[in-house]
C-alpha positions as CSV (number, residue, x, y, z in Angstrom):
1,M,73.0,9.5,4.2
2,T,73.7,11.1,0.8
3,T,71.1,13.3,-0.9
4,I,70.5,10.5,-3.5
5,G,70.1,8.0,-0.7
6,C,67.6,10.2,1.1
7,A,65.6,10.7,-2.1
8,L,65.4,7.0,-2.8
9,R,64.4,6.3,0.8
10,S,61.6,8.9,0.9
11,G,60.5,8.7,-2.7
12,D,60.0,12.5,-2.8
13,W,61.7,12.6,-6.1
14,L,58.7,10.8,-7.7
15,T,56.3,13.7,-8.0
16,A,52.9,13.5,-9.8
17,T,54.3,15.9,-12.4
18,R,57.3,13.7,-13.1
19,I,55.2,10.6,-13.3
20,K,53.1,12.2,-16.0
21,S,56.0,13.6,-17.8
22,Y,58.0,10.4,-17.9
23,S,54.9,8.5,-19.0
24,W,54.2,10.9,-21.9
25,I,57.9,10.7,-23.0
26,L,58.0,6.9,-23.0
27,L,54.6,6.7,-24.7
28,A,55.7,9.1,-27.5
29,V,58.9,7.1,-28.0
30,T,56.9,3.9,-28.1
31,I,54.4,5.1,-30.7
32,A,57.2,6.5,-32.9
33,A,59.2,3.2,-32.6
34,I,56.1,1.1,-33.5
35,A,55.2,3.4,-36.4
36,G,58.8,3.3,-37.8
37,W,59.0,-0.5,-37.3
38,I,55.9,-1.0,-39.4
39,A,56.7,1.7,-42.0
40,L,60.2,0.1,-42.7
41,S,58.8,-3.4,-43.1
42,D,58.5,-5.3,-46.4
43,G,55.3,-7.1,-46.8
44,L,54.9,-7.5,-43.0
45,I,58.5,-8.7,-42.6
46,D,60.7,-6.3,-40.7
47,R,64.3,-5.2,-41.4
48,N,65.6,-8.2,-39.4
49,G,63.7,-10.7,-41.5
50,K,61.1,-11.4,-38.8
51,P,57.4,-11.0,-39.1
52,I,55.7,-7.9,-37.7
53,G,54.4,-9.2,-34.4
54,T,57.1,-11.9,-34.3
55,D,55.6,-14.5,-31.9
56,F,52.1,-13.8,-33.1
57,S,53.0,-15.6,-36.3
58,N,52.9,-18.9,-34.4
59,V,49.4,-18.1,-33.1
60,Y,48.2,-17.2,-36.5
61,A,49.8,-20.3,-38.1
62,A,48.3,-22.5,-35.4
63,G,44.9,-20.9,-36.1
64,V,45.2,-21.6,-39.8
65,L,46.0,-25.3,-39.1
66,T,43.0,-25.5,-36.8
67,L,40.7,-24.1,-39.4
68,H,42.1,-26.8,-41.8
69,G,41.4,-29.5,-39.3
70,K,45.1,-30.0,-38.6
71,A,45.5,-28.5,-35.1
72,A,47.8,-31.3,-33.9
73,D,50.4,-30.2,-36.6
74,A,51.1,-27.0,-34.6
75,Y,53.0,-29.1,-32.0
76,D,55.3,-30.5,-34.7
77,P,58.0,-27.9,-35.3
78,P,58.7,-28.7,-39.0
79,L,54.9,-28.6,-39.8
80,Q,54.3,-25.5,-37.7
81,H,57.3,-23.7,-39.3
82,A,56.1,-24.7,-42.8
83,M,52.7,-23.1,-42.1
84,E,54.4,-20.0,-40.7
85,K,56.3,-19.7,-44.0
86,A,53.1,-20.3,-45.9
87,V,51.4,-17.4,-44.1
88,F,54.1,-15.1,-45.6
89,D,53.9,-16.6,-49.1
90,G,56.8,-18.9,-48.6
91,R,59.3,-16.4,-47.3
92,D,62.0,-17.9,-45.0
93,V,60.8,-16.4,-41.7
94,P,62.2,-17.7,-38.4
95,F,60.5,-20.5,-36.5
96,F,58.3,-19.5,-33.5
97,G,57.0,-22.6,-31.6
98,W,53.5,-23.2,-30.5
99,H,53.5,-24.3,-26.8
100,Y,50.0,-23.6,-25.6
101,P,47.4,-26.1,-24.3
102,P,44.8,-27.3,-26.9
103,F,42.0,-25.1,-25.6
104,F,43.9,-22.0,-26.7
105,F,43.4,-23.0,-30.4
106,A,40.0,-21.3,-30.2
107,I,41.6,-17.9,-29.8
108,A,44.2,-18.7,-32.5
109,A,41.4,-19.8,-34.9
110,I,39.5,-16.6,-34.4
111,T,42.6,-14.5,-35.4
112,A,43.1,-16.7,-38.5
113,L,39.7,-15.8,-39.8
114,L,41.2,-12.5,-40.8
115,P,44.2,-11.7,-42.9
116,Y,47.5,-11.7,-40.9
117,A,47.5,-7.9,-40.3
118,G,43.9,-7.9,-39.3
119,G,44.4,-10.9,-36.9
120,L,47.4,-9.2,-35.4
121,A,45.5,-6.0,-34.9
122,L,42.5,-7.8,-33.3
123,W,44.9,-9.7,-31.0
124,V,46.8,-6.7,-29.8
125,V,44.0,-4.2,-29.6
126,S,41.5,-6.5,-27.8
127,S,44.0,-7.7,-25.3
128,L,45.4,-4.2,-24.7
129,L,41.9,-2.9,-24.1
130,A,41.2,-5.7,-21.6
131,Y,44.4,-4.9,-19.7
132,L,43.7,-1.2,-19.6
133,T,40.1,-1.8,-18.5
134,V,41.2,-3.9,-15.6
135,M,43.9,-1.4,-14.6
136,R,41.4,1.5,-14.6
137,A,38.9,-0.6,-12.6
138,I,41.5,-1.4,-9.9
139,L,42.6,2.2,-9.6
140,P,40.0,4.6,-11.0
141,R,42.2,7.7,-11.2
142,S,42.7,10.1,-14.1
143,E,46.4,9.2,-14.6
144,T,45.9,5.4,-14.5
145,L,45.4,4.9,-18.2
146,L,48.4,7.0,-19.1
147,V,50.8,5.3,-16.8
148,A,49.4,1.8,-17.6
149,T,49.7,2.5,-21.4
150,A,53.2,4.0,-21.1
151,F,54.5,1.0,-18.9
152,P,57.5,-0.2,-20.9
153,A,56.4,-3.9,-20.8
154,V,53.5,-2.8,-23.0
155,F,55.9,-1.9,-25.8
156,V,57.8,-5.1,-25.4
157,N,54.6,-7.2,-25.5
158,I,53.4,-5.4,-28.6
159,G,56.7,-5.8,-30.3
160,H,56.5,-9.6,-29.8
161,G,52.8,-9.9,-30.6
162,Q,52.5,-11.7,-27.3
163,N,49.7,-12.5,-24.9
164,A,50.8,-10.9,-21.6
165,F,47.9,-8.3,-21.9
166,F,45.5,-11.3,-21.6
167,T,47.5,-12.7,-18.7
168,A,47.5,-9.4,-16.8
169,A,43.8,-8.8,-17.5
170,L,42.8,-12.3,-16.3
171,L,44.9,-12.2,-13.1
172,G,44.1,-8.6,-12.3
173,G,40.4,-9.1,-13.1
174,A,40.2,-12.2,-10.9
175,L,41.8,-10.4,-7.9
176,L,39.4,-7.5,-8.4
177,L,36.4,-9.7,-8.5
178,M,37.5,-11.6,-5.4
179,E,37.8,-8.3,-3.6
180,R,34.3,-7.2,-4.7
181,G,32.7,-10.4,-3.4
182,R,32.3,-12.2,-6.7
183,P,34.3,-15.4,-6.0
184,W,32.7,-17.5,-8.8
185,A,33.5,-15.0,-11.5
186,A,37.0,-14.7,-10.1
187,G,37.4,-18.4,-10.3
188,I,36.4,-18.5,-14.0
189,L,39.1,-15.9,-14.8
190,I,41.7,-17.9,-12.9
191,G,40.6,-21.1,-14.8
192,L,41.1,-19.3,-18.1
193,L,44.6,-18.5,-17.0
194,A,45.4,-22.2,-17.5
195,Y,46.4,-21.2,-21.1
196,K,49.6,-20.1,-19.4
197,P,49.9,-22.8,-16.8
198,Q,53.4,-21.8,-15.6
199,F,52.0,-18.7,-14.0
200,G,49.4,-20.6,-11.9
201,V,51.8,-22.6,-9.7
202,L,51.2,-20.5,-6.6
203,I,47.7,-19.4,-7.1
204,P,46.3,-22.5,-5.4
205,V,48.6,-21.8,-2.4
206,A,47.1,-18.4,-2.0
207,L,43.5,-19.5,-2.5
208,L,43.8,-22.4,-0.1
209,A,45.5,-20.3,2.6
210,G,42.8,-17.7,2.2
211,T,40.1,-20.4,2.2
212,R,38.6,-19.1,-1.0
213,W,36.6,-22.3,-1.7
214,P,34.1,-20.9,-4.2
215,T,36.9,-19.4,-6.3
216,I,38.8,-22.7,-6.2
217,A,35.7,-24.6,-7.2
218,A,35.0,-22.3,-10.1
219,A,38.6,-22.3,-11.3
220,A,38.7,-26.2,-11.3
221,A,35.3,-26.4,-13.1
222,T,36.5,-23.9,-15.7
223,V,39.7,-25.8,-16.4
224,A,37.7,-29.1,-16.6
225,A,35.2,-27.5,-19.1
226,L,38.1,-26.1,-21.3
227,V,39.7,-29.6,-21.4
228,A,36.3,-31.3,-22.2
229,I,35.4,-28.8,-24.9
230,S,38.8,-29.2,-26.6
231,F,38.5,-33.0,-26.5
232,A,35.1,-32.7,-28.1
233,A,36.2,-30.2,-30.7
234,L,39.7,-31.4,-31.6
235,G,39.9,-35.0,-30.5
236,N,42.3,-37.0,-28.5
237,E,45.3,-36.7,-30.8
238,V,45.8,-33.0,-30.2
239,W,46.3,-33.6,-26.5
240,H,48.7,-36.4,-27.3
241,A,50.6,-34.1,-29.5
242,F,50.6,-31.4,-26.8
243,F,52.1,-33.7,-24.2
244,Q,54.7,-35.0,-26.6
245,S,55.7,-31.5,-27.5
246,M,56.4,-30.6,-23.9
247,T,59.7,-32.5,-24.0
248,F,60.9,-30.2,-26.9
249,T,59.7,-27.1,-25.0
250,Q,61.4,-28.1,-21.8
251,S,64.7,-29.2,-23.2
252,V,65.3,-26.9,-26.1
253,V,63.4,-23.7,-25.3
254,L,64.0,-23.7,-21.5
255,E,66.9,-25.9,-20.4
256,Q,69.2,-25.2,-23.4
257,G,68.2,-21.5,-23.6
258,G,66.8,-21.6,-27.1
259,T,64.9,-18.5,-26.3
260,G,68.0,-16.6,-25.0
261,W,69.0,-16.4,-21.4
262,E,68.9,-12.6,-21.4
263,K,65.2,-12.7,-22.3
264,I,64.2,-15.0,-19.4
265,Q,64.0,-13.3,-16.1
266,S,64.0,-16.2,-13.7
267,V,66.4,-17.7,-11.1
268,F,66.7,-20.8,-13.4
269,S,67.7,-18.8,-16.4
270,A,70.1,-16.6,-14.3
271,A,71.8,-19.8,-12.9
272,R,72.1,-21.3,-16.4
273,H,73.4,-18.0,-17.8
274,W,76.1,-18.1,-15.1
275,G,77.1,-21.6,-16.0
276,A,75.2,-23.8,-13.6
277,D,74.0,-27.2,-14.7
278,V,70.3,-28.0,-15.3
279,R,69.9,-29.8,-12.0
280,S,71.4,-27.0,-9.9
281,A,69.3,-24.4,-11.7
282,Y,66.1,-26.3,-11.0
283,A,67.1,-26.7,-7.4
284,L,67.5,-22.9,-7.0
285,Q,64.2,-22.3,-8.8
286,S,62.5,-24.8,-6.5
287,L,64.0,-23.2,-3.4
288,L,62.7,-19.8,-4.5
289,A,59.3,-21.2,-5.3
290,L,59.0,-22.9,-1.8
291,S,60.0,-19.6,-0.1
292,L,57.4,-17.7,-2.1
293,A,54.8,-20.3,-1.3
294,A,55.5,-19.9,2.4
295,G,55.3,-16.1,2.2
296,L,52.1,-16.2,0.3
297,A,50.5,-18.8,2.6
298,W,51.3,-16.6,5.6
299,L,50.1,-13.4,3.9
300,W,46.8,-14.8,2.5
301,Q,45.8,-16.4,5.8
302,S,46.6,-13.2,7.7
303,E,44.4,-10.1,8.2
304,A,46.7,-8.0,5.9
305,A,45.1,-5.7,3.4
306,F,43.8,-7.4,0.3
307,D,45.8,-4.9,-1.9
308,L,49.0,-6.4,-0.4
309,K,47.8,-10.0,-0.9
310,A,47.0,-9.2,-4.5
311,S,50.3,-7.5,-5.2
312,A,52.3,-10.3,-3.6
313,L,50.5,-13.0,-5.6
314,A,51.1,-11.2,-8.9
315,S,54.8,-10.8,-8.3
316,A,55.2,-14.3,-6.9
317,S,53.4,-15.8,-9.9
318,L,56.2,-14.4,-12.1
319,L,59.0,-15.4,-9.8
320,A,57.9,-19.0,-9.2
321,T,58.2,-20.1,-12.8
322,P,61.5,-20.9,-14.5
323,Y,60.1,-19.6,-17.8
324,V,59.1,-15.9,-17.6
325,L,60.2,-13.7,-20.4
326,D,60.5,-9.9,-20.4
327,Y,57.2,-9.4,-22.2
328,D,55.5,-11.3,-19.4
329,L,56.4,-8.5,-17.1
330,V,53.2,-6.8,-18.1
331,V,51.8,-8.8,-15.2
332,V,54.1,-6.6,-12.9
333,A,51.5,-3.9,-13.6
334,V,49.0,-5.8,-11.5
335,A,51.5,-6.0,-8.6
336,I,52.3,-2.3,-8.9
337,I,48.8,-1.0,-9.1
338,F,47.5,-2.9,-6.1
339,F,50.5,-1.8,-4.0
340,V,50.0,1.8,-5.2
341,R,46.4,1.7,-4.3
342,H,47.3,0.7,-0.8
343,G,50.0,3.3,-0.5
344,L,47.6,6.1,-1.7
345,A,45.1,5.1,0.9
346,N,47.5,4.5,3.8
347,G,50.7,6.4,2.9
348,F,54.0,5.1,1.6
349,R,56.9,3.9,3.7
350,D,60.6,4.0,3.2
351,Y,61.9,2.9,-0.3
352,E,58.4,1.8,-1.5
353,L,58.0,4.5,-4.1
354,S,61.5,4.0,-5.4
355,V,61.1,0.2,-5.7
356,L,57.7,0.6,-7.4
357,A,59.3,3.1,-9.9
358,A,62.1,0.5,-10.5
359,A,59.5,-2.2,-11.1
360,W,57.7,0.1,-13.6
361,I,60.8,0.9,-15.7
362,V,62.7,-2.5,-15.5
363,P,61.0,-4.1,-18.6
364,L,62.7,-1.5,-20.7
365,L,66.1,-2.5,-19.3
366,S,66.0,-6.1,-18.3
367,R,67.0,-7.8,-21.6
368,S,69.7,-5.3,-22.4
369,V,71.3,-5.4,-19.0
370,A,71.2,-9.2,-18.8
371,G,72.7,-9.4,-22.3
372,L,75.5,-7.1,-21.5
373,T,76.3,-8.1,-17.9
374,T,74.4,-11.4,-17.2
375,I,72.6,-9.5,-14.3
376,P,68.9,-10.5,-14.3
377,L,67.6,-7.0,-13.3
378,G,64.0,-8.0,-13.8
379,L,64.4,-10.9,-11.4
380,I,66.1,-8.8,-8.8
381,I,63.5,-6.0,-8.9
382,L,60.7,-8.6,-8.7
383,M,62.2,-10.2,-5.6
384,A,62.6,-6.8,-4.0
385,L,59.0,-5.9,-4.7
386,F,57.7,-9.2,-3.2
387,A,59.9,-8.8,-0.1
388,L,58.7,-5.2,0.2
389,T,55.1,-6.3,0.1
390,L,55.7,-8.8,2.9
391,R,57.5,-6.1,4.9
392,R,54.6,-3.7,4.4
393,A,52.2,-6.3,5.7
394,L,54.3,-6.9,8.7
395,T,54.7,-3.2,9.3
396,D,51.0,-2.5,9.0
397,R,50.3,-5.3,11.4
398,A,52.8,-3.9,14.0
399,V,51.3,-0.4,13.7
400,E,47.8,-1.9,14.2
401,I,48.8,-3.9,17.2
402,G,50.6,-0.8,18.7
403,G,47.5,1.3,18.1
404,H,45.3,-1.2,19.9
405,A,47.8,-1.4,22.8
406,R,47.7,2.4,23.2
407,I,43.9,2.4,23.1
408,A,43.8,-0.3,25.8
409,Q,46.2,1.6,28.0
410,A,44.1,4.8,27.7
């Protein structure tokens, strides 16, 4: 085996000093890029004619419509776009669609109580702090905050003004609370994840396999409460508008690639990028989702370490949906940190450190690589991480059985 091959297998190249150095370098570049992006803007419009915080403009516009008693208008593209333009004094900004369930209007309305810049700052800072708090709670080490902040998906998410910090905080927090014996609180956080329903496809599989009944009950109750409150606050028409808008979201944004195939890191998107028809792409996505479900069901009903169960669920949640963008890869941090915690406690095996490092850096490269080569690097690394997690569970089990056998023989 070559020197590079040996290094990748052992992971010895990834020293603590290098981890800190790489993190500081990326963090410095990120801060400089964000500062330059804002400094070169014109009235909160960047050099490309897009709002600072791009996708956040749809959240803010939806919040303004909600405060004006017109929440349902957010699901009508022309009306939503008109409000987005109005937020920027009539300037011709690009359209960013609103696709969230009605109960997420509450968050949008809170941001709209402030001027756009203040709402964006509240959105980004509060969600970033929630994400970092959960990361530090999962792995309370001195370097955790540095590595979690420098994670390239953080920059991608901030650049888009997106909500992946909330998603990672809710999923990571729920898993941590489950581990700490607080199933009802964990269920509430999982229920709140319903604002991004595409990431919850496999969570019931894991919870059912693990017989986490209190968590299931709390999650179901939370979703029911969110729906009931939104009905009471906004009326029936907003839900009708939401369901009507799903056709536009599915056909234009996903199936026709309105978002851009290079941005979406799923099997469905990769197949469409390579020329497959919609039916074939869905078939491949369904096949992957079923395979992931089988792996998760086995893992969560087994006696594998909880860290591995949590890591697998985080990566599988991203892989199962056809609509996962590069900024959503913030959730990969949850998969990485639980796996790292297990490795620090029990040692790392062949290729684990190198795959974890690849998973950490891939959000920086996934869009560019897919755009230039059509290779979905984020998808490939996520699949490798999930497979590695299952392999680790099997290896740990084999070692445990072997240890028991030696003890019995002695």
